N, C-alpha and C positions, 0 to 999 in steps of 0.2 A: 503493500498501500503506499503510496506516496505520501510524504510528510505533509502536513496540514500546515495552514498560516492562520495564523490571529488575527481576524481583520477589528482593526482599531484596538478599544478600547473594551471591544463587547465580549461575551462568551461564547465566539461564534468562531468557529476552527473548520476553515474549507483548505481544498485542493486549489492551489492558487488560479488553477486553471477551471472557470466558469463555465456556465453557458447560459446564452442570451436566448431566450425564446419567443422574439416577437413571431419568427416563421412557424411556431406549432398552433397551430388554428387563428393566425393573425388576417384572419380573410379578410379585412379592412386594409391594410397593409400589403400585402400579395396576392397577386391575381393566379386563380387555379392551384392553392394549397391542398396536400392530400393529408389527410386528418392522420391517416394507418401510420405514413412516413413519419410525420410530426409524433407521434406516441413513441413508434420504433427509437426515431434519435434522442428522444428522452432515455427511455428505458437503454440504450448503447450508452449513452452517458453515464448511468446511472451506475452498471456494469461492470467499466471502466474507470472506474476512481474518480469520475467528477460527483462533488455532492452537493453543489451550488447550483441551484436554478434561479434565475432573474426573470421574473412575467410582470405583467400588469392587466389592469383592469382592460384597457380599452387596447390591450392587444386581443381582436376578436369583433366586437368588444368582447369581454367575458369567455371565449371560447379559448384561449390558452390556458387560465387558471382552469378550468375543467378539465381539461385533457391531463395536465401537467397532476390532478386532483386523482383521476382514473390512475395514472400511471403509479403514483405513490403507493395509493391505497391499494391497487392489482399487487405490487411489487413488496407490500410492507416497509419493517425497517426504518419507521418514519421518523426516529430518532435520529438515525445515519444521515440523512437529508437536512440539507439549509436552503429553506425559500422565502424568498425575495420577493415582494406586491408592491403596487403602488396604485394609486387611486387620486383623484382630483378633479378629474374630466365627470360632467354629471349631465346628462340630457334633459333638455329643456324644451318637449314638443320633439321636434327636428333638428336641434340646435344645440350645439356642446356648449357648455360654460365651464369656465375652474372654478371649483367651491374648495375652499382650506377650512370651513367653520368646522369647529369642533364635533360640531351634530354630524355633518355630513361625514367626515373623518371616521368618526367613529361608528355611523349605519354603512361604513365602505369596508370596516375592517371585517363587521359582522358578515358582510355578504362573501366578500372573500372569503372567509373560516369555511361557508358553506360551498363554495364553488370548489375551492382545495381540499372539501372533505378531511380537514385538518382541526382539531381543537384547540391550536395554536402557531402563528406566525412566526418566521425568525426575525424577520427584518423586512419592515414597513417602512414605506416611503411619501412623503408628498409628492405627487409627480412633477406637478406644475403649480409656480405659487399662484395666487389669485391675484386680486388689487385691494382688496379691503379687509383682509384678515390679518390680524398682528402676528406674526411667523411665532412668536413666542407662546401665544394663546393657542395656535394649531397644534407646536408640537405639544403643549401642557396637555391637551386631550389624548395624544398618542402617550404622553408620559403615564396617566390614570388607565391606559390599556396593559402599559408594559408591568404597570403593579400588579395588575388584575392577571396576568399570566398570559393574557390573550397574543400580545407582541412580547420580542426578545431584543429587538432593537428599533432605533428610531436613523429613519434619512432623510434627505430632501433629494430633490432633483431640479435639474436646470433653476437652482436659485444663482441670484447675484451673489458676490461676497458681502454686501449688507445686508440680505436678505438672509446669508445662514447667519450672519453675527444676531441678527436678531431672534432669529429660530434660536441659538445655543445660549439665547441670555442666561440660561438656568442649568448648561453645561449639558443639555439632554442630550444635544444630536451625536449619534455615533458616525455615519455615514455620508457622505456625500458624494453624487452621481451626477458629472456632468460631460461635457465634452471636450475630449483630450487624443491628440496622436500627434505624432511628429510634424505636421504638416501643421497643426493647430495647439501652441504648446502656451497661450497666456494662462491657462489654470498653474503653471510654473511658478508664475509672477505672483499672483494672488492667493490662491486657494492654496496649493501647496505649503506655503510658509506656517499659514494658519492652521491649516489641517493636522500638520505636524505638532504646532504650538498648542493644540486642542487634543490630540489623540484620535481625530478624526481621520479614518480612511476614506480617500479619495477613488472613488470606480471610475474608470472612463468606459464613456459611451464612443461608437465610431473611430476604434482602437486600429481600423484598415484602412479610416478614410474612404468609406463605399468602395472598398476594393483596389485602392490607388496603389495604396502601400502594400497590397499583394505579389506584386510585378505583371499581374494580365493584362495590364493596360500597356499598348504600344501608339507610337506619336502616330501611326496611321489606323486606329481602332475607330470605328465607328461608336459614334457616342450618341448618335440616335436616341432619343428615351431617356439619357442620362440628364439630371439635373443637379444645381446645386453647386457650390461656390468648388469645390473641389474638382469640377469640369470645366472651369470657366479661364477663360487665354488671361494672361500667360501663366497664370498658377499650375494651371495644368503643366503646361512643355515642360516648367523647372520642376517639378515634382519628378517626372518621367526621369530627367536626369538625374537625378539624387537618386532616383530607384535604383538606377542601373548601376552605381558603384554599392548601393546595397545587396544587388545581384553578384558581385563580384567575389563579396565579404560572403554571402550565404553560400556561394558553389565551391566555395576555399574550405568552408565547414559541412558540406554536404547537409543544408539542410535549405527549407525553404525561407522566402524573403518573407514570407508572414512569420514564419516560425521565429527569425530574428527580428525582427519588430517587436512581436508580443513579449518574447525574450526584454527586450530592453528594457518597457515599460515595470518589467517587474523589478528593475533594479532599481527605481525611482523610489525613495523613503516612504512616499506618501500613500505609493498604490501598494497595498495588500494580495490583490484578487483581479484579473481580469475575466469579462465576459464576453468572449465572442462568439457572435451568431454562429448557426447553421441551418440550412434546409435539408438535410441528411444525415442519415450514421457516418458516411463514409467521412463526412465533415467533420465532425465530434471528433471522431477517433485521428483525425489529421491534427485539429488543435491542438491534442494531447501532447503531440511531438514536440510542441514546445517547453515541454519540462525536460524534455534531453541539450537542448542550449546550452552549449557552457560557454560565456562570454569572458574576455578575459579583460581586466580593465582599461587596455589600451583599445579596443573593440568597443568596448561602452563612449570611452572618449570622442574616438571616431567618428561611430553613429551620431552621436549629440555633434559635432562640430558638422557636420554634411548638413543635417538639418536645422542649424543655427539661423536666426532672420538675416535675410542680405542687407 
């Protein structure tokens, strides 16, 4: 069994490679998802040492939590699995609004417990900030649920640093989830120092920058349908040049570029665990190869310098 790592100051111990499950039942996020494949990939992860599953109400919506609940129940050993989920999205008719009110968060936890078929959630995040609720009040509601044993750790996601500080006024925040990758490194300047000071664990999303940091994109790749800042010029071409330098390092170590990148994130002091996603069982097993990558101090520094801001 792989060595477990502690998530910040929590009592949660996980494989450093977790599993992001927005493609498990996330029918509103991905077209033509196969639920059987989703169940298989979660089960494959659990059977091969992954014990940290990251989901959310809005993946589906609801369906990702339901599938994970089914797999965990069928497999048993709930105590060996660390489940993270999130809430903030509320349907008002056909519209989605964000709600961090204590009442809504408490209701969301109860509903997630039912979908996950469990009596506790290991890590519960406020998924996005709303505009009205004082963040310390929102977290205070989650602290009550933690005291009741319904959740074990408290997280916030997509918060600004000021919002995180407000949320953590009483020291109750355990985890911050936010964007971080070799292209978007802003978190190093603001979130990382604060997180380290407060013993908060930072869990990055978009770790592979929508696939650009895997090496699968080339200058002549057809980008039809690809949207977002990572695919905009000149950033896209500049990133591809840097990825080619990574390719040289990865080839010399006989590993994939994605494994090299993910392993580098685990050298960051503020990061305890990463949650790359997967769309099938093969990708889950491939993500786990990251654990075999050994980076020297020189290699860590080289990768850092390649992606320093120009």
